[in-house]
C-alpha atoms as a printed R data frame, in Angstrom:
    type eleno elety resid chain resno       x      y        z
1   ATOM     1    CA   MET     A     1 -28.085 45.566 -142.384
2   ATOM     2    CA   GLN     A     2 -27.719 41.958 -141.373
3   ATOM     3    CA   SER     A     3 -27.792 41.350 -137.636
4   ATOM     4    CA   ASN     A     4 -24.835 38.992 -137.823
5   ATOM     5    CA   SER     A     5 -22.528 41.565 -139.408
6   ATOM     6    CA   VAL     A     6 -19.374 42.495 -137.535
7   ATOM     7    CA   SER     A     7 -19.318 46.112 -136.363
8   ATOM     8    CA   VAL     A     8 -16.050 48.056 -136.456
9   ATOM     9    CA   GLY     A     9 -15.219 51.283 -134.641
10  ATOM    10    CA   LEU     A    10 -12.264 53.457 -135.630
11  ATOM    11    CA   GLU     A    11 -10.203 55.647 -133.297
12  ATOM    12    CA   ILE     A    12  -7.806 57.029 -135.908
13  ATOM    13    CA   LYS     A    13  -6.230 60.492 -135.852
14  ATOM    14    CA   ASN     A    14  -4.600 60.349 -139.286
15  ATOM    15    CA   GLU     A    15  -7.397 61.174 -141.707
16  ATOM    16    CA   GLN     A    16  -5.711 59.523 -144.690
17  ATOM    17    CA   VAL     A    17  -5.220 56.276 -142.755
18  ATOM    18    CA   LYS     A    18  -8.807 56.479 -141.529
19  ATOM    19    CA   SER     A    19 -10.144 56.870 -145.067
20  ATOM    20    CA   GLU     A    20  -8.073 53.926 -146.274
21  ATOM    21    CA   LEU     A    21  -9.352 51.728 -143.451
22  ATOM    22    CA   ILE     A    22 -12.970 52.656 -144.118
23  ATOM    23    CA   GLU     A    23 -12.568 51.812 -147.802
24  ATOM    24    CA   ILE     A    24 -10.836 48.461 -147.126
25  ATOM    25    CA   ILE     A    25 -13.177 47.322 -144.322
26  ATOM    26    CA   SER     A    26 -16.295 48.337 -146.249
27  ATOM    27    CA   SER     A    27 -15.154 46.155 -149.133
28  ATOM    28    CA   ILE     A    28 -15.125 43.030 -146.933
29  ATOM    29    CA   ALA     A    29 -18.456 41.199 -146.865
30  ATOM    30    CA   GLY     A    30 -20.030 40.994 -143.421
31  ATOM    31    CA   PHE     A    31 -18.294 44.023 -141.879
32  ATOM    32    CA   ARG     A    32 -19.629 47.511 -141.271
33  ATOM    33    CA   VAL     A    33 -17.824 50.611 -140.044
34  ATOM    34    CA   MET     A    34 -19.837 52.461 -137.412
35  ATOM    35    CA   LYS     A    35 -20.316 56.168 -138.055
36  ATOM    36    CA   PHE     A    36 -20.239 57.023 -134.375
37  ATOM    37    CA   LEU     A    37 -17.725 55.259 -132.136
38  ATOM    38    CA   ASP     A    38 -19.524 53.364 -129.372
39  ATOM    39    CA   GLN     A    39 -16.919 51.014 -127.950
40  ATOM    40    CA   GLU     A    40 -19.443 48.862 -126.089
41  ATOM    41    CA   ASP     A    41 -21.372 48.103 -129.279
42  ATOM    42    CA   CYS     A    42 -18.376 47.428 -131.522
43  ATOM    43    CA   ASP     A    43 -17.108 43.915 -132.179
44  ATOM    44    CA   ILE     A    44 -13.745 45.343 -133.284
45  ATOM    45    CA   ILE     A    45 -12.000 48.557 -132.269
46  ATOM    46    CA   VAL     A    46  -9.121 49.800 -134.438
47  ATOM    47    CA   LEU     A    47  -6.896 52.206 -132.493
48  ATOM    48    CA   GLU     A    48  -3.985 54.273 -133.718
49  ATOM    49    CA   ILE     A    49  -0.878 54.430 -131.535
50  ATOM    50    CA   GLY     A    50   0.497 57.939 -131.840
51  ATOM    51    CA   ASP     A    51   2.363 60.411 -129.646
52  ATOM    52    CA   ASP     A    52   0.892 59.270 -126.320
53  ATOM    53    CA   PRO     A    53   1.297 55.460 -126.320
54  ATOM    54    CA   GLU     A    54   0.988 55.183 -122.513
55  ATOM    55    CA   LYS     A    55  -2.551 56.556 -122.555
56  ATOM    56    CA   GLU     A    56  -3.483 54.495 -125.599
57  ATOM    57    CA   PHE     A    57  -2.178 51.229 -124.103
58  ATOM    58    CA   GLN     A    58  -4.214 51.898 -120.941
59  ATOM    59    CA   CYS     A    59  -7.261 52.207 -123.189
60  ATOM    60    CA   ILE     A    60  -6.433 48.839 -124.779
61  ATOM    61    CA   HIS     A    61  -6.152 47.164 -121.364
62  ATOM    62    CA   SER     A    62  -9.532 48.580 -120.361
63  ATOM    63    CA   LEU     A    63 -11.203 47.338 -123.541
64  ATOM    64    CA   HIS     A    64  -9.682 43.860 -123.172
65  ATOM    65    CA   ASP     A    65 -10.653 43.566 -119.497
66  ATOM    66    CA   ALA     A    66 -14.224 44.684 -120.212
67  ATOM    67    CA   ASP     A    67 -14.721 42.071 -122.928
68  ATOM    68    CA   ALA     A    68 -12.006 39.534 -123.778
69  ATOM    69    CA   ASN     A    69 -13.930 38.543 -126.931
70  ATOM    70    CA   LYS     A    70 -13.740 42.052 -128.393
71  ATOM    71    CA   GLY     A    71 -11.197 42.471 -131.173
72  ATOM    72    CA   VAL     A    72  -8.692 45.224 -130.455
73  ATOM    73    CA   PHE     A    73  -6.620 45.986 -133.548
74  ATOM    74    CA   LEU     A    74  -3.807 48.533 -133.594
75  ATOM    75    CA   THR     A    75  -2.162 50.566 -136.303
76  ATOM    76    CA   SER     A    76   0.841 52.850 -136.112
77  ATOM    77    CA   SER     A    77   3.662 54.328 -138.120
78  ATOM    78    CA   ARG     A    78   5.909 53.407 -135.187
79  ATOM    79    CA   THR     A    79   7.425 49.934 -135.439
80  ATOM    80    CA   GLU     A    80   9.916 49.882 -132.558
81  ATOM    81    CA   PRO     A    81  10.142 46.407 -130.969
82  ATOM    82    CA   GLU     A    82   9.009 47.883 -127.638
83  ATOM    83    CA   ILE     A    83   5.765 49.140 -129.200
84  ATOM    84    CA   LEU     A    84   5.055 45.779 -130.859
85  ATOM    85    CA   LEU     A    85   5.765 43.870 -127.634
86  ATOM    86    CA   ARG     A    86   3.558 46.120 -125.556
87  ATOM    87    CA   ALA     A    87   0.781 45.729 -128.115
88  ATOM    88    CA   LEU     A    88   0.846 41.954 -127.628
89  ATOM    89    CA   ARG     A    89   0.960 42.190 -123.844
90  ATOM    90    CA   ALA     A    90  -1.934 44.636 -123.826
91  ATOM    91    CA   GLY     A    91  -4.151 42.120 -125.589
92  ATOM    92    CA   ALA     A    92  -4.164 43.490 -129.136
93  ATOM    93    CA   LYS     A    93  -5.112 40.807 -131.646
94  ATOM    94    CA   GLU     A    94  -3.584 42.458 -134.724
95  ATOM    95    CA   PHE     A    95  -1.055 45.204 -135.475
96  ATOM    96    CA   PHE     A    96  -1.098 46.993 -138.847
97  ATOM    97    CA   THR     A    97   2.011 48.926 -139.781
98  ATOM    98    CA   GLN     A    98   1.722 52.099 -141.827
99  ATOM    99    CA   PRO     A    99   1.560 52.507 -144.758
100 ATOM   100    CA   LEU     A   100  -1.306 50.023 -144.622
101 ATOM   101    CA   LYS     A   101  -1.190 46.737 -146.514
102 ATOM   102    CA   ARG     A   102  -4.623 45.904 -147.928
103 ATOM   103    CA   GLU     A   103  -4.179 42.105 -148.056
104 ATOM   104    CA   GLU     A   104  -2.904 42.006 -144.467
105 ATOM   105    CA   ILE     A   105  -5.985 43.839 -143.209
106 ATOM   106    CA   ILE     A   106  -8.417 41.688 -145.196
107 ATOM   107    CA   ASN     A   107  -6.804 38.501 -143.841
108 ATOM   108    CA   ALA     A   108  -6.888 39.767 -140.255
109 ATOM   109    CA   PHE     A   109 -10.588 40.662 -140.411
110 ATOM   110    CA   GLY     A   110 -11.343 37.319 -142.060
111 ATOM   111    CA   LYS     A   111  -9.602 35.448 -139.228
112 ATOM   112    CA   PHE     A   112 -11.596 37.405 -136.639
113 ATOM   113    CA   ARG     A   113 -14.891 36.583 -138.341
114 ATOM   114    CA   GLU     A   114 -14.006 32.874 -138.464
115 ATOM   115    CA   LYS     A   115 -13.216 32.856 -134.740
116 ATOM   116    CA   LYS     A   116 -16.448 34.729 -134.026
117 ATOM   117    CA   VAL     A   117 -18.450 31.885 -135.572
118 ATOM   118    CA   TYR     A   118 -17.077 29.532 -132.910
119 ATOM   119    CA   ALA     A   119 -17.054 32.066 -130.075
120 ATOM   120    CA   PRO     A   120 -19.067 30.821 -127.092
121 ATOM   121    CA   SER     A   121 -22.052 32.767 -125.852
122 ATOM   122    CA   ASN     A   122 -24.315 32.522 -122.803
123 ATOM   123    CA   GLY     A   123 -26.852 35.019 -124.037
124 ATOM   124    CA   ASN     A   124 -24.989 38.199 -123.098
125 ATOM   125    CA   GLY     A   125 -22.064 37.872 -125.492
126 ATOM   126    CA   LYS     A   126 -19.645 36.427 -122.939
127 ATOM   127    CA   LYS     A   127 -18.329 32.889 -122.762
128 ATOM   128    CA   LYS     A   128 -19.803 30.506 -120.231
129 ATOM   129    CA   GLY     A   129 -16.738 28.510 -119.249
130 ATOM   130    CA   LYS     A   130 -13.225 29.097 -117.973
131 ATOM   131    CA   ILE     A   131 -10.027 27.224 -118.753
132 ATOM   132    CA   ILE     A   132  -7.483 26.199 -116.129
133 ATOM   133    CA   ASN     A   133  -4.313 25.074 -117.874
134 ATOM   134    CA   VAL     A   134  -1.923 22.871 -115.861
135 ATOM   135    CA   LEU     A   135   1.560 22.951 -117.365
136 ATOM   136    CA   GLY     A   136   4.438 20.846 -116.079
137 ATOM   137    CA   SER     A   137   7.909 22.344 -115.742
138 ATOM   138    CA   LYS     A   138   9.287 18.823 -116.185
139 ATOM   139    CA   GLY     A   139   8.000 15.314 -116.792
140 ATOM   140    CA   GLY     A   140   7.228 12.925 -113.947
141 ATOM   141    CA   ILE     A   141   6.413 15.515 -111.283
142 ATOM   142    CA   GLY     A   142   2.698 14.822 -110.870
143 ATOM   143    CA   THR     A   143   1.106 17.195 -113.388
144 ATOM   144    CA   THR     A   144  -1.587 14.679 -114.370
145 ATOM   145    CA   THR     A   145  -2.321 13.877 -110.700
146 ATOM   146    CA   ILE     A   146  -2.901 17.571 -110.036
147 ATOM   147    CA   SER     A   147  -4.979 18.042 -113.215
148 ATOM   148    CA   VAL     A   148  -7.307 15.104 -112.550
149 ATOM   149    CA   ASN     A   149  -7.882 15.789 -108.874
150 ATOM   150    CA   LEU     A   150  -8.200 19.544 -109.409
151 ATOM   151    CA   ALA     A   151 -10.922 18.926 -112.003
152 ATOM   152    CA   LEU     A   152 -12.803 16.639 -109.620
153 ATOM   153    CA   SER     A   153 -12.511 19.249 -106.867
154 ATOM   154    CA   LEU     A   154 -13.988 21.879 -109.181
155 ATOM   155    CA   LEU     A   155 -16.893 19.536 -109.843
156 ATOM   156    CA   ALA     A   156 -17.565 19.340 -106.106
157 ATOM   157    CA   SER     A   157 -17.184 23.091 -105.507
158 ATOM   158    CA   PRO     A   158 -20.121 24.806 -103.753
159 ATOM   159    CA   ASN     A   159 -22.456 26.332 -106.306
160 ATOM   160    CA   ASP     A   160 -26.105 27.298 -106.441
161 ATOM   161    CA   ASN     A   161 -26.315 25.533 -109.791
162 ATOM   162    CA   GLN     A   162 -24.872 22.209 -110.859
163 ATOM   163    CA   THR     A   163 -21.293 22.700 -112.014
164 ATOM   164    CA   SER     A   164 -20.150 21.068 -115.247
165 ATOM   165    CA   VAL     A   165 -16.478 20.162 -115.594
166 ATOM   166    CA   ALA     A   166 -14.419 18.612 -118.384
167 ATOM   167    CA   ILE     A   167 -10.778 17.632 -118.536
168 ATOM   168    CA   MET     A   168  -8.813 17.539 -121.784
169 ATOM   169    CA   ASP     A   169  -5.600 15.540 -122.112
170 ATOM   170    CA   LEU     A   170  -3.138 17.368 -124.359
171 ATOM   171    CA   ASN     A   171  -0.251 14.955 -123.811
172 ATOM   172    CA   LEU     A   172   0.397 13.612 -127.303
173 ATOM   173    CA   LEU     A   173   0.565  9.791 -127.330
174 ATOM   174    CA   PHE     A   174   1.382  9.611 -123.628
175 ATOM   175    CA   GLY     A   175  -1.850 10.917 -122.147
176 ATOM   176    CA   GLU     A   176  -2.704  9.122 -118.917
177 ATOM   177    CA   VAL     A   177  -5.821 10.908 -117.662
178 ATOM   178    CA   PRO     A   178  -8.130  7.898 -118.308
179 ATOM   179    CA   ILE     A   179  -5.706  5.585 -116.465
180 ATOM   180    CA   PHE     A   180  -5.826  7.829 -113.395
181 ATOM   181    CA   LEU     A   181  -9.631  7.504 -113.438
182 ATOM   182    CA   GLY     A   182  -9.852  3.788 -114.194
183 ATOM   183    CA   LEU     A   183 -11.420  4.376 -117.621
184 ATOM   184    CA   LYS     A   184 -10.939  2.710 -121.003
185 ATOM   185    CA   PRO     A   185 -12.289  5.296 -123.444
186 ATOM   186    CA   VAL     A   186 -13.254  4.327 -126.968
187 ATOM   187    CA   PHE     A   187 -12.576  7.722 -128.561
188 ATOM   188    CA   SER     A   188 -10.155 10.627 -128.250
189 ATOM   189    CA   TRP     A   189  -9.839 14.146 -129.603
190 ATOM   190    CA   GLY     A   190  -8.057 12.509 -132.560
191 ATOM   191    CA   GLU     A   191 -11.499 11.469 -133.884
192 ATOM   192    CA   ILE     A   192 -12.705 15.076 -133.728
193 ATOM   193    CA   VAL     A   193  -9.601 16.313 -135.539
194 ATOM   194    CA   GLN     A   194 -10.234 13.876 -138.394
195 ATOM   195    CA   ASN     A   195 -13.931 14.837 -138.569
196 ATOM   196    CA   ILE     A   196 -13.764 18.535 -137.707
197 ATOM   197    CA   SER     A   197 -16.554 19.368 -140.158
198 ATOM   198    CA   ARG     A   198 -18.947 17.356 -137.934
199 ATOM   199    CA   LEU     A   199 -18.063 19.292 -134.796
200 ATOM   200    CA   ASP     A   200 -21.099 20.326 -132.808
201 ATOM   201    CA   SER     A   201 -22.296 19.814 -129.246
202 ATOM   202    CA   THR     A   202 -23.806 16.388 -129.910
203 ATOM   203    CA   TYR     A   203 -20.730 15.041 -131.681
204 ATOM   204    CA   LEU     A   204 -18.380 16.477 -129.046
205 ATOM   205    CA   LYS     A   205 -20.182 14.765 -126.185
206 ATOM   206    CA   SER     A   206 -20.455 11.488 -128.080
207 ATOM   207    CA   VAL     A   207 -16.656 11.383 -128.239
208 ATOM   208    CA   MET     A   208 -16.010 12.313 -124.606
209 ATOM   209    CA   ALA     A   209 -15.826  9.695 -121.877
210 ATOM   210    CA   LYS     A   210 -17.775 10.152 -118.642
211 ATOM   211    CA   HIS     A   211 -16.581  9.388 -115.133
212 ATOM   212    CA   ASP     A   212 -18.913  8.210 -112.353
213 ATOM   213    CA   SER     A   213 -18.484 11.623 -110.722
214 ATOM   214    CA   GLY     A   214 -20.150 13.276 -113.724
215 ATOM   215    CA   MET     A   215 -16.933 14.759 -115.084
216 ATOM   216    CA   HIS     A   216 -16.373 14.483 -118.843
217 ATOM   217    CA   ILE     A   217 -12.994 13.475 -120.263
218 ATOM   218    CA   LEU     A   218 -11.545 14.220 -123.690
219 ATOM   219    CA   PRO     A   219  -8.556 11.846 -123.931
220 ATOM   220    CA   SER     A   220  -5.513 12.252 -126.123
221 ATOM   221    CA   PRO     A   221  -4.979  9.813 -128.992
222 ATOM   222    CA   SER     A   222  -3.292  6.543 -127.986
223 ATOM   223    CA   GLN     A   223  -2.041  6.104 -131.555
224 ATOM   224    CA   PHE     A   224  -1.112  8.545 -134.334
225 ATOM   225    CA   ASP     A   225  -4.743  8.946 -135.430
226 ATOM   226    CA   GLY     A   226  -5.465 12.640 -135.779
227 ATOM   227    CA   ILE     A   227  -2.138 13.864 -134.456
228 ATOM   228    CA   THR     A   228  -0.573 14.459 -137.860
229 ATOM   229    CA   VAL     A   229  -3.414 16.730 -138.972
230 ATOM   230    CA   ALA     A   230  -4.030 18.454 -135.633
231 ATOM   231    CA   ASN     A   231  -3.146 22.130 -135.456
232 ATOM   232    CA   SER     A   232  -3.746 25.172 -133.297
233 ATOM   233    CA   GLU     A   233  -6.817 26.252 -135.285
234 ATOM   234    CA   ILE     A   234  -8.584 22.904 -134.815
235 ATOM   235    CA   ILE     A   235  -7.711 22.694 -131.111
236 ATOM   236    CA   GLY     A   236  -8.997 26.249 -130.742
237 ATOM   237    CA   LYS     A   237 -12.323 25.314 -132.337
238 ATOM   238    CA   ILE     A   238 -12.710 22.317 -130.028
239 ATOM   239    CA   LEU     A   239 -12.017 24.434 -126.949
240 ATOM   240    CA   GLN     A   240 -14.318 27.242 -128.063
241 ATOM   241    CA   LEU     A   241 -17.169 24.748 -128.293
242 ATOM   242    CA   MET     A   242 -16.251 23.207 -124.933
243 ATOM   243    CA   LEU     A   243 -16.404 26.685 -123.399
244 ATOM   244    CA   LYS     A   244 -20.082 26.803 -124.389
245 ATOM   245    CA   GLU     A   245 -20.822 23.434 -122.814
246 ATOM   246    CA   TYR     A   246 -18.868 23.413 -119.538
247 ATOM   247    CA   ASP     A   247 -18.333 25.758 -116.615
248 ATOM   248    CA   TYR     A   248 -14.720 24.713 -116.158
249 ATOM   249    CA   ILE     A   249 -12.232 22.982 -118.438
250 ATOM   250    CA   VAL     A   250  -8.989 21.676 -117.006
251 ATOM   251    CA   ILE     A   251  -6.209 21.075 -119.531
252 ATOM   252    CA   ASP     A   252  -3.440 18.608 -118.716
253 ATOM   253    CA   SER     A   253  -0.836 20.176 -120.998
254 ATOM   254    CA   GLY     A   254   2.082 18.029 -119.907
255 ATOM   255    CA   GLN     A   255   5.360 19.681 -120.874
256 ATOM   256    CA   SER     A   256   4.777 20.500 -124.543
257 ATOM   257    CA   LEU     A   257   5.014 24.014 -125.970
258 ATOM   258    CA   ASP     A   258   4.027 23.426 -129.589
259 ATOM   259    CA   ASP     A   259   1.561 25.480 -131.640
260 ATOM   260    CA   MET     A   260  -1.428 23.697 -130.095
261 ATOM   261    CA   SER     A   261  -0.179 24.336 -126.556
262 ATOM   262    CA   LEU     A   262   0.376 27.999 -127.383
263 ATOM   263    CA   LYS     A   263  -3.234 28.235 -128.570
264 ATOM   264    CA   VAL     A   264  -4.395 26.739 -125.266
265 ATOM   265    CA   LEU     A   265  -2.264 29.287 -123.400
266 ATOM   266    CA   GLU     A   266  -3.913 32.071 -125.392
267 ATOM   267    CA   LEU     A   267  -7.381 30.886 -124.343
268 ATOM   268    CA   SER     A   268  -6.550 30.053 -120.717
269 ATOM   269    CA   ASP     A   269  -8.026 32.001 -117.819
270 ATOM   270    CA   THR     A   270  -5.532 30.542 -115.340
271 ATOM   271    CA   VAL     A   271  -2.171 28.874 -116.023
272 ATOM   272    CA   LEU     A   272  -0.788 26.708 -113.232
273 ATOM   273    CA   ILE     A   273   2.912 25.957 -113.695
274 ATOM   274    CA   ASN     A   274   3.610 22.778 -111.755
275 ATOM   275    CA   SER     A   275   7.084 22.411 -110.265
276 ATOM   276    CA   ILE     A   276   8.950 20.714 -107.460
277 ATOM   277    CA   LEU     A   277  11.784 22.162 -105.384
278 ATOM   278    CA   SER     A   278  14.574 20.931 -107.638
279 ATOM   279    CA   LEU     A   279  17.053 22.961 -109.633
280 ATOM   280    CA   PRO     A   280  16.026 21.569 -113.084
281 ATOM   281    CA   CYS     A   281  12.342 22.327 -112.445
282 ATOM   282    CA   LEU     A   282  13.011 25.838 -111.166
283 ATOM   283    CA   ILE     A   283  15.278 26.563 -114.137
284 ATOM   284    CA   ASN     A   284  12.435 25.451 -116.423
285 ATOM   285    CA   CYS     A   285  10.009 27.680 -114.506
286 ATOM   286    CA   LYS     A   286  12.387 30.548 -115.145
287 ATOM   287    CA   ARG     A   287  12.483 29.755 -118.844
288 ATOM   288    CA   LEU     A   288   8.706 29.481 -119.065
289 ATOM   289    CA   LEU     A   289   8.207 32.828 -117.340
290 ATOM   290    CA   GLU     A   290  10.752 34.448 -119.643
291 ATOM   291    CA   SER     A   291   9.044 32.926 -122.695
292 ATOM   292    CA   PHE     A   292   5.601 34.112 -121.577
293 ATOM   293    CA   TRP     A   293   6.921 37.615 -121.010
294 ATOM   294    CA   ARG     A   294   8.489 37.737 -124.462
295 ATOM   295    CA   MET     A   295   5.358 36.366 -126.154
296 ATOM   296    CA   GLY     A   296   3.130 38.820 -124.284
297 ATOM   297    CA   TYR     A   297   0.766 36.113 -123.020
298 ATOM   298    CA   PRO     A   298  -0.590 34.638 -120.859
299 ATOM   299    CA   ARG     A   299  -0.981 37.785 -118.817
300 ATOM   300    CA   ASN     A   300   1.111 38.049 -115.676
301 ATOM   301    CA   GLU     A   301  -1.795 37.933 -113.230
302 ATOM   302    CA   HIS     A   302  -3.120 34.724 -114.791
303 ATOM   303    CA   ILE     A   303   0.077 32.718 -114.134
304 ATOM   304    CA   LYS     A   304   0.421 30.799 -110.845
305 ATOM   305    CA   ILE     A   305   3.352 28.705 -109.634
306 ATOM   306    CA   ILE     A   306   2.525 25.619 -107.607
307 ATOM   307    CA   ILE     A   307   5.032 23.384 -105.835
308 ATOM   308    CA   ASN     A   308   4.137 19.706 -105.791
309 ATOM   309    CA   ARG     A   309   5.627 17.047 -103.474
310 ATOM   310    CA   TYR     A   310   6.529 19.754 -101.018
311 ATOM   311    CA   HIS     A   311   8.238 19.038  -97.721
312 ATOM   312    CA   LYS     A   312   9.835 21.517  -95.359
313 ATOM   313    CA   ASN     A   313  13.238 19.819  -95.297
314 ATOM   314    CA   SER     A   314  13.912 20.230  -99.012
315 ATOM   315    CA   ASP     A   315  17.437 21.324  -99.990
316 ATOM   316    CA   ILE     A   316  15.845 24.328 -101.717
317 ATOM   317    CA   SER     A   317  13.440 26.315  -99.545
318 ATOM   318    CA   LEU     A   318  10.317 28.088 -100.769
319 ATOM   319    CA   LYS     A   319  12.019 31.392 -100.015
320 ATOM   320    CA   ASP     A   320  15.017 30.427 -102.148
321 ATOM   321    CA   ALA     A   321  12.738 29.318 -104.982
322 ATOM   322    CA   GLU     A   322  10.765 32.572 -104.897
323 ATOM   323    CA   LYS     A   323  13.963 34.592 -104.871
324 ATOM   324    CA   GLY     A   324  15.352 32.628 -107.791
325 ATOM   325    CA   ILE     A   325  12.323 32.984 -110.066
326 ATOM   326    CA   GLN     A   326  11.318 36.430 -108.749
327 ATOM   327    CA   ARG     A   327   7.797 35.162 -108.229
328 ATOM   328    CA   ASN     A   328   5.611 34.241 -105.278
329 ATOM   329    CA   ILE     A   329   4.619 30.603 -104.918
330 ATOM   330    CA   PHE     A   330   0.843 30.437 -105.242
331 ATOM   331    CA   TRP     A   331   0.285 26.993 -103.695
332 ATOM   332    CA   THR     A   332   2.055 23.987 -102.236
333 ATOM   333    CA   ILE     A   333   0.912 20.367 -102.354
334 ATOM   334    CA   PRO     A   334   2.426 17.973  -99.800
335 ATOM   335    CA   ASN     A   335   4.501 14.940 -100.653
336 ATOM   336    CA   GLU     A   336   2.271 11.915  -99.977
337 ATOM   337    CA   TYR     A   337   3.915  9.648 -102.488
338 ATOM   338    CA   GLN     A   338   2.614  6.287 -101.229
339 ATOM   339    CA   LEU     A   339  -1.035  7.419 -101.186
340 ATOM   340    CA   THR     A   340  -0.704  9.047 -104.592
341 ATOM   341    CA   MET     A   341   0.891  5.997 -106.224
342 ATOM   342    CA   SER     A   342  -1.747  3.715 -104.700
343 ATOM   343    CA   ALA     A   343  -4.491  5.923 -106.196
344 ATOM   344    CA   ILE     A   344  -2.819  5.885 -109.631
345 ATOM   345    CA   ASN     A   345  -2.301  2.112 -109.632
346 ATOM   346    CA   GLN     A   346  -5.927  1.515 -108.663
347 ATOM   347    CA   GLY     A   347  -7.296  4.070 -111.134
348 ATOM   348    CA   LYS     A   348  -8.994  6.068 -108.400
349 ATOM   349    CA   PRO     A   349  -9.036  9.773 -107.495
350 ATOM   350    CA   LEU     A   350  -7.381 10.784 -104.237
351 ATOM   351    CA   THR     A   351 -10.740 11.492 -102.614
352 ATOM   352    CA   ALA     A   352 -11.697  7.838 -103.069
353 ATOM   353    CA   MET     A   353  -8.521  6.782 -101.266
354 ATOM   354    CA   SER     A   354  -8.583  9.253  -98.391
355 ATOM   355    CA   ASN     A   355 -10.951 12.190  -98.361
356 ATOM   356    CA   LYS     A   356  -9.296 13.681  -95.259
357 ATOM   357    CA   SER     A   357  -5.630 13.378  -96.231
358 ATOM   358    CA   ASP     A   358  -3.469 16.499  -96.426
359 ATOM   359    CA   ILE     A   359  -2.941 16.161 -100.173
360 ATOM   360    CA   THR     A   360  -6.669 15.807 -100.850
361 ATOM   361    CA   ARG     A   361  -7.422 18.833  -98.684
362 ATOM   362    CA   LYS     A   362  -4.724 20.942 -100.345
363 ATOM   363    CA   ILE     A   363  -5.905 20.162 -103.877
364 ATOM   364    CA   ARG     A   364  -9.503 20.843 -102.850
365 ATOM   365    CA   ASN     A   365  -8.410 24.195 -101.418
366 ATOM   366    CA   LEU     A   366  -6.363 24.871 -104.558
367 ATOM   367    CA   ALA     A   367  -9.558 24.553 -106.601
368 ATOM   368    CA   ALA     A   368 -11.311 27.028 -104.298
369 ATOM   369    CA   ALA     A   369  -8.358 29.433 -104.530
370 ATOM   370    CA   CYS     A   370  -8.367 29.273 -108.340
371 ATOM   371    CA   LEU     A   371 -12.097 30.030 -108.451
372 ATOM   372    CA   LYS     A   372 -11.710 32.933 -106.057
373 ATOM   373    CA   ASP     A   373  -8.754 34.297 -108.001
374 ATOM   374    CA   MET     A   374 -10.558 34.122 -111.368
375 ATOM   375    CA   ASN     A   375 -13.587 35.870 -109.914
376 ATOM   376    CA   THR     A   376 -11.690 38.681 -108.175
377 ATOM   377    CA   ILE     A   377  -9.084 39.747 -110.757
378 ATOM   378    CA   LYS     A   378  -9.785 43.456 -111.048
379 ATOM   379    CA   ASN     A   379 -10.307 45.302 -114.282
380 ATOM   380    CA   GLU     A   380  -7.175 47.379 -114.039
381 ATOM   381    CA   THR     A   381  -4.026 47.982 -116.044
382 ATOM   382    CA   TYR     A   382  -1.233 45.629 -115.051
383 ATOM   383    CA   HIS     A   383   2.419 46.462 -115.434
384 ATOM   384    CA   VAL     A   384   4.349 43.361 -116.430
385 ATOM   385    CA   PRO     A   385   8.026 43.919 -115.646
386 ATOM   386    CA   GLU     A   386  10.801 42.122 -117.456
387 ATOM   387    CA   PRO     A   387  11.701 39.185 -115.232
388 ATOM   388    CA   ASN     A   388  14.935 39.396 -113.280
389 ATOM   389    CA   LEU     A   389  15.724 35.726 -112.886
390 ATOM   390    CA   SER     A   390  19.472 35.708 -112.328
391 ATOM   391    CA   GLY     A   391  19.038 33.891 -109.010
392 ATOM   392    CA   ILE     A   392  18.528 30.545 -110.764
393 ATOM   393    CA   ARG     A   393  21.097 29.332 -113.265
394 ATOM   394    CA   SER     A   394  20.092 29.150 -116.947
């Protein structure tokens, strides 16, 4: 048996369904069904949702938390919307309705194998890097400022080994990350999109710009080059390779929620929703949280709300904001507008302007809090309630 074959374990009670799955999977080149179910050794687990869905969904959560790269596929004769939604939230990658559809199963296994080719590995089957996705609830509220300075703070975080950090600008046409760092990059991820067949570590790093701090930057296209052919699959391949090369990747996602942004959300370890204490921003936070809940990802414990340009005398208090969105505020960043604008206009990070300012300290501490949070999320089953967000107008 080839060592690069994909192993599949079946936890199926219905013997007829089990026999059908074995026959279909065995017919797909590169896959093998394991005779004895050993969940740790399987690349894919196919579980049947039957009469005790609560117990079975707990099992799915445990499998996903133990290894996020493992494929958890579900099958069931039950197709109630609640079951399908819970399957997504639990981390299932595919759901096969019964009776089984052969073509659907073959396509799903083919997609998993393709992703596995690009899956990062650090020698023990787990990815090296982590993605922090900074998403703005509205334009013009400092999302790029937070992204750039957060990435630089991660680079300076205490570590026994040298930390590698990259920042990717996902703002289509209006990406400003290089401007905030005083750089004039030659290339962007548009070049990679147009030459995706060349994608490897050497080509990736030849496209990325490098800041004096040592941070690598993957800018967004300044023209239409690459944008028209970019899609979620290509962006996913770029990020999967970056996860092999860097310890931390910060994504400046701007305000877009297209297919590419949804792919980034799927891969993100932490999602920071940037807001200010204004009614439009809080309404958008509400809508984002509702959308995430309905999609089933990102998982509830991975989403953090941060308030930028915070001052105590705001018309809307932190307590009011938390009540309105039914969510605790994870972090606040003070309003030091003059210092921030001076840094932007000079193309310098905040640390170069004032290393001891409140805003610099708060962003540095935000980086430390994100690292601590990613490292201490427990492997447990999380209940994600439907958001009750009536406190903020729609």
